[in-house]
N, C-alpha and C positions, 0 to 999 in steps of 0.2 A: 951582876948578873944576867939582866932583863938587858940592859944597856949594851953589853957583849953581842947577846942575839940578838940585836933589834942591828948591829951593825954589821953583823955575822950575815944575815938574811940582805940586807942594801948591796951586800957585796957582789953575793951569790945572781940576785936575780936588781942589777941594776937600769934596764933600760925600766921595767912594772916599779921602781923606786922613784922613776923620774916623774912619772908619768902621776902614780900617786900624791910625789911632793907637788908637782905643777899645776895638779888638778884639788891642791885644799889652795893654793894662790890665787888660781884663779876665783873657786868660788868665796873667797876671801873680799877679791877686787870690785867682784862685784855686787856683794851684801854692802859694801863702803860706796859701789859708784851711787847704789839704787837706795842707800840712804842720805850719798847729799845730793843728788835728783830732787831725791823727796823735800828736803831741806830747802829749794831752792825755789820751788814750788812749783805749778799746773805749769805745763810746754805751754810757750805761744809760738806763733810762725811753723819753720817746720819740725821746730825738736830735733834736730841736728844729734845733742849728747844722747837722748833720747833711744833714738834708732842704732847711735855705735853701741848702746849698752846692750839692746837686744841682740847688734848682729852678732858681742860677744859672745851671750847665751846662747843664740844659734850657732853658733860656731862649737862652742864645749861641748853640746849634746849632742850634734853631729857628731865628733873627735870619739867620743864615748859612745855610738851608737855606729858607727860604722868603721872610724878606723881601729879602732881597740878589736873586736871583735875579729877581725881580717889578718891583724896582725897574730893574733892568736892562735887562728889557722895555722897561717905559713911557719910558726914558729915549730 
């Protein structure tokens, strides 16, 4: 019964479901990326992988603090 209710809510709010599922995926990738980069040691030189990871994190935060509230206001 609970699964049917969840599927019904996903069909009712497909944009919200996609945002939430995408956020879970991004958080998992950020966690895994941080773990992999930490296991590879201290960055030397420019540290491009670290900058990429930080850029993804910044984009994720900006998405939730700017894009999502704007979307909710226009909805």
